[in-house]
PDB file of N, CA, C, O and CB in Angstrom:
ATOM      1  N   MET A   1      13.765   4.439  -0.816  1.00  0.00           N
ATOM      2  CA  MET A   1      14.681   3.952   0.171  1.00  0.00           C
ATOM      3  C   MET A   1      15.857   4.921   0.229  1.00  0.00           C
ATOM      4  O   MET A   1      16.361   5.352  -0.808  1.00  0.00           O
ATOM      5  CB  MET A   1      15.140   2.507  -0.151  1.00  0.00           C
ATOM      6  N   LEU A   2      16.285   5.257   1.412  1.00  0.00           N
ATOM      7  CA  LEU A   2      17.432   6.130   1.625  1.00  0.00           C
ATOM      8  C   LEU A   2      18.521   5.297   2.275  1.00  0.00           C
ATOM      9  O   LEU A   2      18.275   4.618   3.272  1.00  0.00           O
ATOM     10  CB  LEU A   2      17.061   7.376   2.507  1.00  0.00           C
ATOM     11  N   VAL A   3      19.718   5.342   1.720  1.00  0.00           N
ATOM     12  CA  VAL A   3      20.815   4.524   2.231  1.00  0.00           C
ATOM     13  C   VAL A   3      21.971   5.426   2.613  1.00  0.00           C
ATOM     14  O   VAL A   3      22.384   6.288   1.837  1.00  0.00           O
ATOM     15  CB  VAL A   3      21.263   3.471   1.188  1.00  0.00           C
ATOM     16  N   SER A   4      22.487   5.221   3.806  1.00  0.00           N
ATOM     17  CA  SER A   4      23.682   5.937   4.248  1.00  0.00           C
ATOM     18  C   SER A   4      24.884   5.029   4.042  1.00  0.00           C
ATOM     19  O   SER A   4      24.799   3.828   4.296  1.00  0.00           O
ATOM     20  CB  SER A   4      23.563   6.381   5.745  1.00  0.00           C
ATOM     21  N   PRO A   5      25.991   5.578   3.588  1.00  0.00           N
ATOM     22  CA  PRO A   5      27.169   4.741   3.327  1.00  0.00           C
ATOM     23  C   PRO A   5      27.750   4.136   4.594  1.00  0.00           C
ATOM     24  O   PRO A   5      27.698   4.738   5.667  1.00  0.00           O
ATOM     25  CB  PRO A   5      28.235   5.552   2.626  1.00  0.00           C
ATOM     26  N   ILE A   6      28.305   2.933   4.454  1.00  0.00           N
ATOM     27  CA  ILE A   6      28.943   2.243   5.568  1.00  0.00           C
ATOM     28  C   ILE A   6      30.465   2.376   5.461  1.00  0.00           C
ATOM     29  O   ILE A   6      31.171   2.186   6.450  1.00  0.00           O
ATOM     30  CB  ILE A   6      28.525   0.751   5.597  1.00  0.00           C
ATOM     31  N   ARG A   7      30.965   2.696   4.291  1.00  0.00           N
ATOM     32  CA  ARG A   7      32.405   2.884   4.034  1.00  0.00           C
ATOM     33  C   ARG A   7      33.201   1.599   4.176  1.00  0.00           C
ATOM     34  O   ARG A   7      34.202   1.556   4.891  1.00  0.00           O
ATOM     35  CB  ARG A   7      32.969   3.924   4.977  1.00  0.00           C
ATOM     36  N   ARG A   8      32.753   0.550   3.491  1.00  0.00           N
ATOM     37  CA  ARG A   8      33.479  -0.715   3.529  1.00  0.00           C
ATOM     38  C   ARG A   8      34.719  -0.689   2.654  1.00  0.00           C
ATOM     39  O   ARG A   8      35.753  -1.229   3.048  1.00  0.00           O
ATOM     40  CB  ARG A   8      32.578  -1.844   3.099  1.00  0.00           C
ATOM     41  N   GLY A   9      34.648  -0.082   1.485  1.00  0.00           N
ATOM     42  CA  GLY A   9      35.789  -0.153   0.580  1.00  0.00           C
ATOM     43  C   GLY A   9      35.987   1.147  -0.169  1.00  0.00           C
ATOM     44  O   GLY A   9      36.434   1.133  -1.315  1.00  0.00           O
ATOM     45  N   GLY A  10      35.672   2.243   0.435  1.00  0.00           N
ATOM     46  CA  GLY A  10      35.766   3.518  -0.242  1.00  0.00           C
ATOM     47  C   GLY A  10      34.423   3.912  -0.833  1.00  0.00           C
ATOM     48  O   GLY A  10      33.580   3.059  -1.109  1.00  0.00           O
ATOM     49  N   ARG A  11      34.236   5.184  -1.021  1.00  0.00           N
ATOM     50  CA  ARG A  11      32.919   5.660  -1.445  1.00  0.00           C
ATOM     51  C   ARG A  11      32.586   5.315  -2.888  1.00  0.00           C
ATOM     52  O   ARG A  11      31.412   5.128  -3.207  1.00  0.00           O
ATOM     53  CB  ARG A  11      32.835   7.142  -1.262  1.00  0.00           C
ATOM     54  N   LEU A  12      33.568   5.224  -3.768  1.00  0.00           N
ATOM     55  CA  LEU A  12      33.301   4.828  -5.148  1.00  0.00           C
ATOM     56  C   LEU A  12      32.814   3.385  -5.201  1.00  0.00           C
ATOM     57  O   LEU A  12      31.805   3.092  -5.842  1.00  0.00           O
ATOM     58  CB  LEU A  12      34.561   4.999  -6.016  1.00  0.00           C
ATOM     59  N   ALA A  13      33.521   2.492  -4.536  1.00  0.00           N
ATOM     60  CA  ALA A  13      33.130   1.083  -4.526  1.00  0.00           C
ATOM     61  C   ALA A  13      31.760   0.908  -3.891  1.00  0.00           C
ATOM     62  O   ALA A  13      30.953   0.112  -4.371  1.00  0.00           O
ATOM     63  CB  ALA A  13      34.168   0.240  -3.780  1.00  0.00           C
ATOM     64  N   GLU A  14      31.492   1.631  -2.831  1.00  0.00           N
ATOM     65  CA  GLU A  14      30.195   1.502  -2.167  1.00  0.00           C
ATOM     66  C   GLU A  14      29.055   2.038  -3.033  1.00  0.00           C
ATOM     67  O   GLU A  14      27.987   1.428  -3.095  1.00  0.00           O
ATOM     68  CB  GLU A  14      30.217   2.235  -0.831  1.00  0.00           C
ATOM     69  N   ALA A  15      29.269   3.160  -3.695  1.00  0.00           N
ATOM     70  CA  ALA A  15      28.234   3.717  -4.572  1.00  0.00           C
ATOM     71  C   ALA A  15      27.949   2.761  -5.726  1.00  0.00           C
ATOM     72  O   ALA A  15      26.789   2.552  -6.082  1.00  0.00           O
ATOM     73  CB  ALA A  15      28.663   5.102  -5.116  1.00  0.00           C
ATOM     74  N   ALA A  16      28.980   2.185  -6.308  1.00  0.00           N
ATOM     75  CA  ALA A  16      28.790   1.229  -7.399  1.00  0.00           C
ATOM     76  C   ALA A  16      28.088  -0.026  -6.901  1.00  0.00           C
ATOM     77  O   ALA A  16      27.252  -0.584  -7.611  1.00  0.00           O
ATOM     78  CB  ALA A  16      30.139   0.862  -8.036  1.00  0.00           C
ATOM     79  N   GLU A  17      28.406  -0.472  -5.711  1.00  0.00           N
ATOM     80  CA  GLU A  17      27.745  -1.646  -5.138  1.00  0.00           C
ATOM     81  C   GLU A  17      26.263  -1.369  -4.890  1.00  0.00           C
ATOM     82  O   GLU A  17      25.428  -2.237  -5.146  1.00  0.00           O
ATOM     83  CB  GLU A  17      28.434  -2.062  -3.826  1.00  0.00           C
ATOM     84  N   LEU A  18      25.924  -0.187  -4.402  1.00  0.00           N
ATOM     85  CA  LEU A  18      24.521   0.166  -4.193  1.00  0.00           C
ATOM     86  C   LEU A  18      23.769   0.210  -5.519  1.00  0.00           C
ATOM     87  O   LEU A  18      22.625  -0.238  -5.593  1.00  0.00           O
ATOM     88  CB  LEU A  18      24.408   1.519  -3.476  1.00  0.00           C
ATOM     89  N   ALA A  19      24.389   0.737  -6.553  1.00  0.00           N
ATOM     90  CA  ALA A  19      23.765   0.758  -7.879  1.00  0.00           C
ATOM     91  C   ALA A  19      23.553  -0.668  -8.374  1.00  0.00           C
ATOM     92  O   ALA A  19      22.501  -0.978  -8.931  1.00  0.00           O
ATOM     93  CB  ALA A  19      24.631   1.557  -8.884  1.00  0.00           C
ATOM     94  N   ARG A  20      24.535  -1.530  -8.178  1.00  0.00           N
ATOM     95  CA  ARG A  20      24.428  -2.929  -8.584  1.00  0.00           C
ATOM     96  C   ARG A  20      23.289  -3.617  -7.849  1.00  0.00           C
ATOM     97  O   ARG A  20      22.539  -4.386  -8.450  1.00  0.00           O
ATOM     98  CB  ARG A  20      25.745  -3.667  -8.326  1.00  0.00           C
ATOM     99  N   MET A  21      23.153  -3.347  -6.559  1.00  0.00           N
ATOM    100  CA  MET A  21      22.067  -3.942  -5.777  1.00  0.00           C
ATOM    101  C   MET A  21      20.703  -3.506  -6.305  1.00  0.00           C
ATOM    102  O   MET A  21      19.781  -4.317  -6.384  1.00  0.00           O
ATOM    103  CB  MET A  21      22.204  -3.562  -4.299  1.00  0.00           C
ATOM    104  N   CYS A  22      20.571  -2.252  -6.661  1.00  0.00           N
ATOM    105  CA  CYS A  22      19.303  -1.761  -7.200  1.00  0.00           C
ATOM    106  C   CYS A  22      18.970  -2.444  -8.519  1.00  0.00           C
ATOM    107  O   CYS A  22      17.824  -2.830  -8.751  1.00  0.00           O
ATOM    108  CB  CYS A  22      19.355  -0.242  -7.392  1.00  0.00           C
ATOM    109  N   VAL A  23      19.961  -2.592  -9.378  1.00  0.00           N
ATOM    110  CA  VAL A  23      19.749  -3.241 -10.677  1.00  0.00           C
ATOM    111  C   VAL A  23      19.391  -4.708 -10.467  1.00  0.00           C
ATOM    112  O   VAL A  23      18.476  -5.222 -11.111  1.00  0.00           O
ATOM    113  CB  VAL A  23      21.011  -3.114 -11.574  1.00  0.00           C
ATOM    114  N   ARG A  24      20.092  -5.369  -9.587  1.00  0.00           N
ATOM    115  CA  ARG A  24      19.887  -6.803  -9.352  1.00  0.00           C
ATOM    116  C   ARG A  24      18.502  -7.082  -8.760  1.00  0.00           C
ATOM    117  O   ARG A  24      17.897  -8.108  -9.072  1.00  0.00           O
ATOM    118  CB  ARG A  24      20.976  -7.346  -8.414  1.00  0.00           C
ATOM    119  N   ARG A  25      18.003  -6.198  -7.926  1.00  0.00           N
ATOM    120  CA  ARG A  25      16.712  -6.419  -7.252  1.00  0.00           C
ATOM    121  C   ARG A  25      15.552  -5.908  -8.092  1.00  0.00           C
ATOM    122  O   ARG A  25      14.837  -4.993  -7.685  1.00  0.00           O
ATOM    123  CB  ARG A  25      16.698  -5.733  -5.880  1.00  0.00           C
ATOM    124  N   GLY A  26      15.374  -6.485  -9.228  1.00  0.00           N
ATOM    125  CA  GLY A  26      14.199  -6.194 -10.030  1.00  0.00           C
ATOM    126  C   GLY A  26      14.287  -4.927 -10.856  1.00  0.00           C
ATOM    127  O   GLY A  26      13.258  -4.390 -11.266  1.00  0.00           O
ATOM    128  N   GLY A  27      15.469  -4.447 -11.104  1.00  0.00           N
ATOM    129  CA  GLY A  27      15.611  -3.283 -11.974  1.00  0.00           C
ATOM    130  C   GLY A  27      15.086  -1.992 -11.382  1.00  0.00           C
ATOM    131  O   GLY A  27      14.526  -1.164 -12.101  1.00  0.00           O
ATOM    132  N   MET A  28      15.260  -1.807 -10.083  1.00  0.00           N
ATOM    133  CA  MET A  28      14.792  -0.590  -9.428  1.00  0.00           C
ATOM    134  C   MET A  28      15.416   0.643 -10.063  1.00  0.00           C
ATOM    135  O   MET A  28      16.555   0.605 -10.529  1.00  0.00           O
ATOM    136  CB  MET A  28      15.109  -0.631  -7.933  1.00  0.00           C
ATOM    137  N   LYS A  29      14.671   1.723 -10.076  1.00  0.00           N
ATOM    138  CA  LYS A  29      15.243   2.999 -10.501  1.00  0.00           C
ATOM    139  C   LYS A  29      15.924   3.626  -9.296  1.00  0.00           C
ATOM    140  O   LYS A  29      15.421   3.559  -8.174  1.00  0.00           O
ATOM    141  CB  LYS A  29      14.151   3.954 -11.097  1.00  0.00           C
ATOM    142  N   CYS A  30      17.066   4.232  -9.545  1.00  0.00           N
ATOM    143  CA  CYS A  30      17.839   4.833  -8.458  1.00  0.00           C
ATOM    144  C   CYS A  30      18.168   6.280  -8.781  1.00  0.00           C
ATOM    145  O   CYS A  30      18.429   6.633  -9.932  1.00  0.00           O
ATOM    146  CB  CYS A  30      19.130   4.038  -8.202  1.00  0.00           C
ATOM    147  N   LEU A  31      18.152   7.085  -7.778  1.00  0.00           N
ATOM    148  CA  LEU A  31      18.587   8.468  -7.894  1.00  0.00           C
ATOM    149  C   LEU A  31      19.754   8.628  -6.936  1.00  0.00           C
ATOM    150  O   LEU A  31      19.617   8.431  -5.728  1.00  0.00           O
ATOM    151  CB  LEU A  31      17.421   9.489  -7.579  1.00  0.00           C
ATOM    152  N   MET A  32      20.903   8.989  -7.492  1.00  0.00           N
ATOM    153  CA  MET A  32      22.094   9.107  -6.676  1.00  0.00           C
ATOM    154  C   MET A  32      22.572  10.550  -6.672  1.00  0.00           C
ATOM    155  O   MET A  32      22.683  11.184  -7.721  1.00  0.00           O
ATOM    156  CB  MET A  32      23.198   8.169  -7.182  1.00  0.00           C
ATOM    157  N   PHE A  33      22.846  11.048  -5.506  1.00  0.00           N
ATOM    158  CA  PHE A  33      23.416  12.374  -5.363  1.00  0.00           C
ATOM    159  C   PHE A  33      24.894  12.214  -5.019  1.00  0.00           C
ATOM    160  O   PHE A  33      25.262  11.345  -4.227  1.00  0.00           O
ATOM    161  CB  PHE A  33      22.661  13.205  -4.273  1.00  0.00           C
ATOM    162  N   ALA A  34      25.717  13.035  -5.602  1.00  0.00           N
ATOM    163  CA  ALA A  34      27.152  12.945  -5.357  1.00  0.00           C
ATOM    164  C   ALA A  34      27.735  14.347  -5.225  1.00  0.00           C
ATOM    165  O   ALA A  34      27.087  15.345  -5.540  1.00  0.00           O
ATOM    166  CB  ALA A  34      27.859  12.164  -6.492  1.00  0.00           C
ATOM    167  N   ASP A  35      28.965  14.392  -4.755  1.00  0.00           N
ATOM    168  CA  ASP A  35      29.654  15.663  -4.556  1.00  0.00           C
ATOM    169  C   ASP A  35      29.950  16.370  -5.870  1.00  0.00           C
ATOM    170  O   ASP A  35      30.054  17.596  -5.924  1.00  0.00           O
ATOM    171  CB  ASP A  35      30.940  15.441  -3.797  1.00  0.00           C
ATOM    172  N   SER A  36      30.086  15.564  -6.946  1.00  0.00           N
ATOM    173  CA  SER A  36      30.468  16.163  -8.219  1.00  0.00           C
ATOM    174  C   SER A  36      29.993  15.303  -9.381  1.00  0.00           C
ATOM    175  O   SER A  36      29.693  14.119  -9.222  1.00  0.00           O
ATOM    176  CB  SER A  36      31.988  16.357  -8.289  1.00  0.00           C
ATOM    177  N   HIS A  37      29.932  15.923 -10.544  1.00  0.00           N
ATOM    178  CA  HIS A  37      29.599  15.189 -11.760  1.00  0.00           C
ATOM    179  C   HIS A  37      30.688  14.163 -12.047  1.00  0.00           C
ATOM    180  O   HIS A  37      30.401  13.080 -12.557  1.00  0.00           O
ATOM    181  CB  HIS A  37      29.426  16.153 -12.960  1.00  0.00           C
ATOM    182  N   ARG A  38      31.899  14.486 -11.734  1.00  0.00           N
ATOM    183  CA  ARG A  38      33.033  13.575 -11.942  1.00  0.00           C
ATOM    184  C   ARG A  38      32.830  12.269 -11.182  1.00  0.00           C
ATOM    185  O   ARG A  38      33.102  11.190 -11.709  1.00  0.00           O
ATOM    186  CB  ARG A  38      34.350  14.242 -11.500  1.00  0.00           C
ATOM    187  N   PHE A  39      32.351  12.366  -9.943  1.00  0.00           N
ATOM    188  CA  PHE A  39      32.121  11.167  -9.144  1.00  0.00           C
ATOM    189  C   PHE A  39      31.046  10.287  -9.785  1.00  0.00           C
ATOM    190  O   PHE A  39      31.184   9.065  -9.818  1.00  0.00           O
ATOM    191  CB  PHE A  39      31.714  11.548  -7.711  1.00  0.00           C
ATOM    192  N   VAL A  40      29.984  10.901 -10.288  1.00  0.00           N
ATOM    193  CA  VAL A  40      28.925  10.149 -10.963  1.00  0.00           C
ATOM    194  C   VAL A  40      29.498   9.440 -12.192  1.00  0.00           C
ATOM    195  O   VAL A  40      29.156   8.289 -12.460  1.00  0.00           O
ATOM    196  CB  VAL A  40      27.753  11.088 -11.370  1.00  0.00           C
ATOM    197  N   GLU A  41      30.362  10.121 -12.933  1.00  0.00           N
ATOM    198  CA  GLU A  41      30.996   9.493 -14.100  1.00  0.00           C
ATOM    199  C   GLU A  41      31.855   8.298 -13.687  1.00  0.00           C
ATOM    200  O   GLU A  41      31.890   7.287 -14.387  1.00  0.00           O
ATOM    201  CB  GLU A  41      31.856  10.520 -14.858  1.00  0.00           C
ATOM    202  N   LEU A  42      32.541   8.412 -12.558  1.00  0.00           N
ATOM    203  CA  LEU A  42      33.365   7.301 -12.072  1.00  0.00           C
ATOM    204  C   LEU A  42      32.508   6.105 -11.671  1.00  0.00           C
ATOM    205  O   LEU A  42      32.875   4.962 -11.942  1.00  0.00           O
ATOM    206  CB  LEU A  42      34.218   7.751 -10.883  1.00  0.00           C
ATOM    207  N   VAL A  43      31.370   6.359 -11.029  1.00  0.00           N
ATOM    208  CA  VAL A  43      30.464   5.270 -10.658  1.00  0.00           C
ATOM    209  C   VAL A  43      29.949   4.580 -11.921  1.00  0.00           C
ATOM    210  O   VAL A  43      29.874   3.352 -11.981  1.00  0.00           O
ATOM    211  CB  VAL A  43      29.277   5.804  -9.802  1.00  0.00           C
ATOM    212  N   LYS A  44      29.597   5.378 -12.923  1.00  0.00           N
ATOM    213  CA  LYS A  44      29.120   4.820 -14.186  1.00  0.00           C
ATOM    214  C   LYS A  44      30.200   3.964 -14.845  1.00  0.00           C
ATOM    215  O   LYS A  44      29.908   2.878 -15.347  1.00  0.00           O
ATOM    216  CB  LYS A  44      28.680   5.943 -15.136  1.00  0.00           C
ATOM    217  N   ARG A  45      31.412   4.433 -14.848  1.00  0.00           N
ATOM    218  CA  ARG A  45      32.536   3.672 -15.425  1.00  0.00           C
ATOM    219  C   ARG A  45      32.736   2.355 -14.661  1.00  0.00           C
ATOM    220  O   ARG A  45      32.975   1.310 -15.265  1.00  0.00           O
ATOM    221  CB  ARG A  45      33.849   4.519 -15.391  1.00  0.00           C
ATOM    222  N   HIS A  46      32.637   2.418 -13.351  1.00  0.00           N
ATOM    223  CA  HIS A  46      32.761   1.223 -12.521  1.00  0.00           C
ATOM    224  C   HIS A  46      31.653   0.233 -12.866  1.00  0.00           C
ATOM    225  O   HIS A  46      31.906  -0.969 -12.956  1.00  0.00           O
ATOM    226  CB  HIS A  46      32.713   1.591 -11.020  1.00  0.00           C
ATOM    227  N   ALA A  47      30.429   0.722 -13.060  1.00  0.00           N
ATOM    228  CA  ALA A  47      29.296  -0.137 -13.444  1.00  0.00           C
ATOM    229  C   ALA A  47      29.538  -0.761 -14.816  1.00  0.00           C
ATOM    230  O   ALA A  47      29.225  -1.932 -15.033  1.00  0.00           O
ATOM    231  CB  ALA A  47      27.975   0.673 -13.454  1.00  0.00           C
ATOM    232  N   ASP A  48      30.093   0.016 -15.738  1.00  0.00           N
ATOM    233  CA  ASP A  48      30.406  -0.514 -17.070  1.00  0.00           C
ATOM    234  C   ASP A  48      31.385  -1.680 -16.971  1.00  0.00           C
ATOM    235  O   ASP A  48      31.187  -2.720 -17.599  1.00  0.00           O
ATOM    236  CB  ASP A  48      30.990   0.594 -17.970  1.00  0.00           C
ATOM    237  N   ARG A  49      32.432  -1.504 -16.186  1.00  0.00           N
ATOM    238  CA  ARG A  49      33.446  -2.549 -16.033  1.00  0.00           C
ATOM    239  C   ARG A  49      32.888  -3.787 -15.346  1.00  0.00           C
ATOM    240  O   ARG A  49      33.316  -4.906 -15.629  1.00  0.00           O
ATOM    241  CB  ARG A  49      34.632  -2.018 -15.246  1.00  0.00           C
ATOM    242  N   ALA A  50      31.925  -3.586 -14.436  1.00  0.00           N
ATOM    243  CA  ALA A  50      31.336  -4.702 -13.688  1.00  0.00           C
ATOM    244  C   ALA A  50      30.268  -5.439 -14.484  1.00  0.00           C
ATOM    245  O   ALA A  50      29.777  -6.482 -14.051  1.00  0.00           O
ATOM    246  CB  ALA A  50      30.739  -4.199 -12.392  1.00  0.00           C
ATOM    247  N   GLY A  51      29.904  -4.896 -15.656  1.00  0.00           N
ATOM    248  CA  GLY A  51      28.987  -5.602 -16.528  1.00  0.00           C
ATOM    249  C   GLY A  51      27.516  -5.242 -16.386  1.00  0.00           C
ATOM    250  O   GLY A  51      26.666  -5.920 -16.964  1.00  0.00           O
ATOM    251  N   PHE A  52      27.192  -4.199 -15.638  1.00  0.00           N
ATOM    252  CA  PHE A  52      25.794  -3.785 -15.547  1.00  0.00           C
ATOM    253  C   PHE A  52      25.603  -2.315 -15.905  1.00  0.00           C
ATOM    254  O   PHE A  52      24.591  -1.706 -15.557  1.00  0.00           O
ATOM    255  CB  PHE A  52      25.267  -4.043 -14.151  1.00  0.00           C
ATOM    256  N   GLY A  53      26.571  -1.762 -16.591  1.00  0.00           N
ATOM    257  CA  GLY A  53      26.525  -0.353 -16.968  1.00  0.00           C
ATOM    258  C   GLY A  53      25.405   0.011 -17.932  1.00  0.00           C
ATOM    259  O   GLY A  53      24.990   1.167 -18.010  1.00  0.00           O
ATOM    260  N   ASP A  54      24.915  -0.994 -18.669  1.00  0.00           N
ATOM    261  CA  ASP A  54      23.800  -0.717 -19.582  1.00  0.00           C
ATOM    262  C   ASP A  54      22.509  -0.433 -18.830  1.00  0.00           C
ATOM    263  O   ASP A  54      21.547   0.051 -19.426  1.00  0.00           O
ATOM    264  CB  ASP A  54      23.593  -1.887 -20.530  1.00  0.00           C
ATOM    265  N   ARG A  55      22.468  -0.726 -17.520  1.00  0.00           N
ATOM    266  CA  ARG A  55      21.282  -0.484 -16.704  1.00  0.00           C
ATOM    267  C   ARG A  55      21.423   0.742 -15.812  1.00  0.00           C
ATOM    268  O   ARG A  55      20.540   1.029 -15.004  1.00  0.00           O
ATOM    269  CB  ARG A  55      20.990  -1.694 -15.855  1.00  0.00           C
ATOM    270  N   VAL A  56      22.537   1.472 -15.956  1.00  0.00           N
ATOM    271  CA  VAL A  56      22.833   2.622 -15.098  1.00  0.00           C
ATOM    272  C   VAL A  56      22.996   3.866 -15.967  1.00  0.00           C
ATOM    273  O   VAL A  56      23.655   3.817 -17.006  1.00  0.00           O
ATOM    274  CB  VAL A  56      24.116   2.372 -14.246  1.00  0.00           C
ATOM    275  N   ARG A  57      22.413   4.952 -15.557  1.00  0.00           N
ATOM    276  CA  ARG A  57      22.558   6.216 -16.268  1.00  0.00           C
ATOM    277  C   ARG A  57      23.109   7.270 -15.313  1.00  0.00           C
ATOM    278  O   ARG A  57      22.772   7.289 -14.129  1.00  0.00           O
ATOM    279  CB  ARG A  57      21.202   6.672 -16.871  1.00  0.00           C
ATOM    280  N   GLY A  58      23.931   8.116 -15.824  1.00  0.00           N
ATOM    281  CA  GLY A  58      24.461   9.234 -15.046  1.00  0.00           C
ATOM    282  C   GLY A  58      24.241  10.524 -15.786  1.00  0.00           C
ATOM    283  O   GLY A  58      24.306  10.570 -17.014  1.00  0.00           O
ATOM    284  N   SER A  59      23.983  11.559 -15.044  1.00  0.00           N
ATOM    285  CA  SER A  59      23.827  12.866 -15.692  1.00  0.00           C
ATOM    286  C   SER A  59      24.309  13.974 -14.791  1.00  0.00           C
ATOM    287  O   SER A  59      24.255  15.144 -15.169  1.00  0.00           O
ATOM    288  CB  SER A  59      22.374  13.109 -16.079  1.00  0.00           C
TER     289      SER A  59
END
């Protein structure tokens, strides 16, 4: 599945929400591309704070 951002609450919040949706819907594996490694780290941190970070990996 390919998803284009809608920009509801900023790109960090939207990326974290998409990751949460993938985890919630049966533990789907997700591949996320970002502008920088820093952004991926921020999404991971956001997932950790939201309580599903153990199901998300960033590299």
